[in-house]
C-alpha positions in Angstrom: 69.0 -54.5 110.4 67.2 -51.3 110.1 68.6 -48.5 112.2 66.6 -45.9 114.1 68.0 -43.2 111.8 66.5 -45.0 108.7 63.2 -45.3 110.5 63.2 -41.6 111.4 64.0 -40.6 107.8 61.3 -43.0 106.5 58.8 -41.4 108.8 59.8 -38.0 107.5 59.4 -39.0 103.9 56.0 -40.5 104.6 54.9 -37.3 106.4 56.0 -35.1 103.5 54.3 -37.5 101.1 51.0 -37.4 103.0 51.1 -33.6 103.0 52.0 -33.5 99.3 49.2 -35.7 98.1 46.5 -34.5 100.6 47.2 -30.7 100.2 48.8 -30.3 96.8 46.5 -33.0 95.4 43.4 -31.4 96.7 44.5 -28.0 95.3 45.1 -29.5 91.8 41.7 -31.3 92.0 39.8 -28.2 93.0 41.4 -26.0 90.4 41.2 -28.7 87.8 37.5 -29.5 88.3 36.5 -25.8 88.0 38.8 -25.2 85.1 37.8 -28.2 83.0 34.1 -27.6 83.6 34.5 -24.0 82.3 36.5 -25.5 79.3 33.6 -27.8 78.5 31.1 -25.0 78.6 33.1 -22.6 76.5 34.1 -25.0 73.8 30.6 -26.5 73.5 29.1 -23.1 72.7 27.6 -22.9 69.3 30.0 -20.3 68.1 33.0 -22.4 69.1 32.0 -26.0 68.3 31.8 -25.3 64.5 35.6 -25.3 64.6 37.2 -28.8 64.6 39.8 -27.7 67.2 37.0 -27.0 69.7 36.0 -30.7 69.5 39.4 -31.9 70.4 39.7 -29.3 73.3 36.3 -30.4 74.6 37.4 -34.1 74.5 40.6 -33.1 76.4 38.5 -31.2 79.1 36.1 -34.1 79.5 38.8 -36.8 79.9 40.7 -34.5 82.3 37.6 -34.3 84.4 37.4 -38.1 84.5 41.1 -38.3 85.3 40.8 -35.9 88.3 37.6 -37.6 89.6 38.6 -41.3 89.1 42.4 -41.2 89.5 43.5 -38.1 91.5 40.6 -37.9 94.0 41.0 -41.5 95.3 44.7 -40.9 95.8 43.9 -37.7 97.7 41.4 -39.4 99.9 43.8 -42.3 100.5 46.5 -40.1 101.9 44.2 -37.6 103.6 42.4 -40.4 105.6 45.4 -42.7 105.9 43.3 -45.6 104.5 43.0 -47.6 101.4 39.7 -48.5 99.7 41.3 -49.3 96.4 42.8 -52.6 97.6 39.8 -53.8 99.7 38.7 -56.1 96.9 40.4 -57.5 93.8 37.7 -56.2 91.6 38.2 -52.6 92.8 41.9 -53.0 92.3 41.6 -54.3 88.7 39.1 -51.6 87.7 40.9 -48.8 89.5 44.2 -49.7 87.8 42.6 -50.1 84.4 40.7 -46.8 84.6 43.8 -44.9 85.8 46.0 -46.2 83.0 43.5 -45.8 80.2 42.2 -42.3 81.2 45.7 -40.9 81.6 46.8 -42.3 78.3 43.6 -41.0 76.5 44.4 -37.5 77.9 47.8 -37.6 76.2 46.5 -39.0 72.9 43.7 -36.5 72.6 46.5 -33.8 72.9 48.3 -35.6 70.0 45.1 -35.3 67.9 45.0 -31.6 68.6 48.6 -31.3 67.4 47.7 -33.2 64.3 44.7 -30.9 63.6 46.8 -27.8 64.0 49.5 -29.2 61.6 46.8 -30.0 59.0 45.2 -26.5 59.3 48.5 -24.6 59.0 49.7 -26.6 56.0 50.5 -24.6 52.8 48.7 -27.3 50.8 45.0 -26.5 50.4 44.1 -30.1 50.1 45.8 -31.0 53.3 44.0 -28.1 55.1 40.7 -29.4 53.9 41.3 -32.5 56.0 40.9 -30.5 59.2 37.2 -31.2 59.6 34.7 -31.9 62.4 34.0 -35.3 60.8 37.7 -36.3 61.1 37.7 -35.0 64.7 34.8 -37.2 65.8 36.2 -40.2 64.0 39.7 -39.7 65.4 38.5 -39.4 68.9 36.3 -42.4 68.7 39.1 -44.5 67.1 41.8 -43.5 69.6 39.4 -44.1 72.5 38.4 -47.6 71.3 42.0 -48.6 70.7 43.3 -47.5 74.1 40.4 -49.1 75.9 40.8 -52.4 74.1 44.6 -52.4 74.2 44.6 -52.3 78.0 41.8 -54.8 78.6 44.5 -57.4 79.6 45.0 -55.4 82.8 41.7 -56.6 84.1 43.0 -60.1 84.0 46.5 -59.7 85.4 46.2 -57.0 88.0 45.6 -58.0 91.6 46.5 -57.2 95.2 50.2 -57.5 95.9 51.6 -57.3 99.4 54.9 -55.5 99.5 55.2 -55.6 103.3 52.8 -56.4 106.2 50.0 -53.8 106.0 51.2 -52.3 102.7 49.4 -53.5 99.6 49.4 -52.2 96.1 47.5 -52.9 92.9 49.9 -54.6 90.5 50.9 -58.0 89.2 53.1 -60.8 90.6 54.2 -61.9 87.1 57.8 -60.8 86.2 56.8 -60.9 82.5 53.8 -58.6 82.8 55.8 -56.3 85.1 58.3 -55.7 82.3 55.5 -55.6 79.7 53.6 -52.9 81.6 56.8 -50.9 82.1 57.8 -50.9 78.5 54.2 -50.4 77.3 53.8 -47.3 79.5 57.2 -46.1 78.5 56.8 -46.5 74.7 53.0 -46.3 74.1 52.1 -44.1 77.0 55.1 -41.6 76.9 57.5 -41.9 74.0 55.0 -42.1 71.1 52.7 -39.3 72.1 55.8 -37.2 73.2 57.6 -37.6 69.8 54.5 -37.2 67.7 53.4 -34.0 69.6 57.0 -32.6 69.5 57.3 -33.2 65.7 53.9 -31.9 64.9 54.6 -28.8 67.0 57.8 -28.1 65.1 55.9 -28.7 61.8 53.2 -26.3 62.9 55.7 -23.6 63.9 57.4 -24.0 60.5 54.1 -23.7 58.7 53.3 -20.5 60.6 56.7 -19.1 59.9 56.4 -19.7 56.2 53.0 -18.1 56.2 52.2 -19.6 52.8 48.6 -20.4 53.3 47.2 -20.2 49.8 43.5 -19.7 49.0 41.4 -22.5 47.5 39.9 -21.7 44.1 41.2 -18.1 44.3 38.9 -17.5 47.3 40.1 -17.0 50.8 39.4 -20.2 52.6 38.8 -18.4 55.9 37.4 -15.0 56.9 39.4 -12.7 59.1 37.3 -13.7 62.1 37.9 -17.4 61.5 41.6 -16.8 60.9 41.9 -15.0 64.2 40.1 -17.7 66.0 42.3 -20.4 64.6 45.4 -18.5 65.5 44.1 -18.6 69.1 43.5 -22.4 68.9 47.0 -22.8 67.5 48.6 -20.9 70.4 46.5 -22.8 72.9 47.4 -26.2 71.4 51.1 -25.5 71.1 51.4 -24.2 74.6 49.7 -27.2 76.1 52.0 -29.6 74.1 55.1 -27.7 75.5 53.8 -27.9 79.1 52.9 -31.6 78.6 56.5 -32.3 77.5 57.9 -30.5 80.5 55.8 -32.1 83.2 55.4 -35.6 81.8 59.1 -36.2 81.2 60.5 -36.6 84.7 58.6 -39.8 85.7 59.5 -41.9 82.6 63.1 -40.7 82.8 63.3 -41.8 86.4 61.7 -45.1 85.6 64.2 -45.8 82.8 67.1 -44.9 85.1 65.8 -47.3 87.7 65.3 -50.1 85.2 68.9 -49.7 84.0 70.6 -49.3 87.4 68.3 -51.4 89.5 68.3 -51.2 93.3 71.0 -53.6 94.1 72.9 -52.7 97.2 70.8 -49.7 97.9 70.2 -48.8 101.6 66.7 -48.7 103.1 67.0 -44.9 103.2 67.8 -44.8 99.5 64.9 -47.1 98.6 62.5 -44.9 100.7 63.8 -41.8 99.0 63.4 -43.4 95.6 59.8 -44.3 96.3 59.2 -40.8 97.6 60.6 -39.4 94.4 58.5 -41.7 92.3 55.3 -40.4 94.1 56.4 -36.8 93.6 56.8 -37.3 89.9 53.5 -39.1 89.8 51.5 -36.2 91.2 53.4 -33.8 88.8 51.7 -35.7 86.0 48.3 -34.3 87.1 49.4 -30.7 86.6 48.4 -30.8 82.9 44.9 -32.2 83.5 44.3 -29.7 86.3 45.9 -26.6 84.8 45.1 -26.6 81.1 42.3 -24.1 81.6 44.7 -21.6 83.2 47.2 -22.2 80.4 44.5 -21.2 77.9 43.7 -18.1 79.9 47.4 -17.0 79.8 48.0 -17.7 76.1 44.7 -16.7 74.4 43.2 -13.2 74.7 40.1 -14.3 72.8 39.6 -17.2 75.2 39.8 -14.8 78.2 37.1 -12.8 76.6 35.0 -15.9 76.2 35.4 -16.9 79.8 34.6 -13.3 81.0 31.5 -13.3 78.9 30.5 -16.7 80.3 31.0 -15.5 83.9 28.9 -12.4 83.1 26.1 -14.7 81.8 26.3 -16.7 85.1 26.1 -13.6 87.2 23.2 -12.3 85.2 21.3 -15.6 85.4 21.8 -16.0 89.2 21.9 -12.4 90.2 19.7 -10.4 87.6 20.5 -6.7 87.3 17.0 -5.7 88.4 17.5 -7.7 91.6 20.9 -6.1 92.2 19.3 -2.7 91.7 16.6 -3.4 94.1 19.1 -4.6 96.7 21.1 -1.4 96.2 18.0 0.8 96.5 16.9 -1.1 99.7 20.3 -0.5 101.3 20.2 3.2 100.3 16.7 3.6 101.8 17.8 2.0 105.1 20.8 4.1 105.4 
């Protein structure tokens, strides 16, 4: 029998959870939308998109926008309004779960592609460096996107509305087999593989930079000083994003593995409520990377900061031309 203390603690957890998702979630959404829009604009400029790395960064920014709008925003609205529109129909439930799973995974694998490109470019082998091309970037992004979308197509068939308790429904499956399959698929394909590949390639890139043995092709420097400086900026941005990805994406899978090993046998109602609360906290932490990568770039790259400042100056000049500002100043001076 549930005690009044358990009910009180449960209500406290629910209240904190509502505040966490509605306030922190909206902050992440707002900063993320602005940041990723600026990322798209900067990386799609003519001077930037000639570099293969800018193609990967543009893809990351675009998929992050989709993640924030189709995954995080519905969660924020759900908790802010204390209602659920995701589980009103089975179709919305299926599509919502499929979109959330695929978009989050695409965001991680695009980051892996960025790590691969940086490892290729910093290689001491000239032939390996030549593989860092725009053509490879487009093909890699298209191939990874197609694979992830097709691999998760089974979710549209098995996901439905599952009632955990009266008035509390979630989008999941009743099948014990597919429950385990989704768990291990998300753990291995969605976390371990991109984590290990990103970590190994980051170590490889750092070793390549430390060796500093980039040899010219055909006795001619393969990059100019300007290009070399730009690529160093891309390397720093990519490496920093991988490190932050590892930090903020590790807690949720580790917690899930622990729960899978220990189970919840004999756990009190208070313990189960706290575990669910902890799961949701770790889940919202996952959105820090899609929301904050723009600000990571600003901190890491001086050249990127200059690009953003120049872009903001262009916006100001477009919407508030200098002659208009001078007229306003002159008008104010005349009045005074």
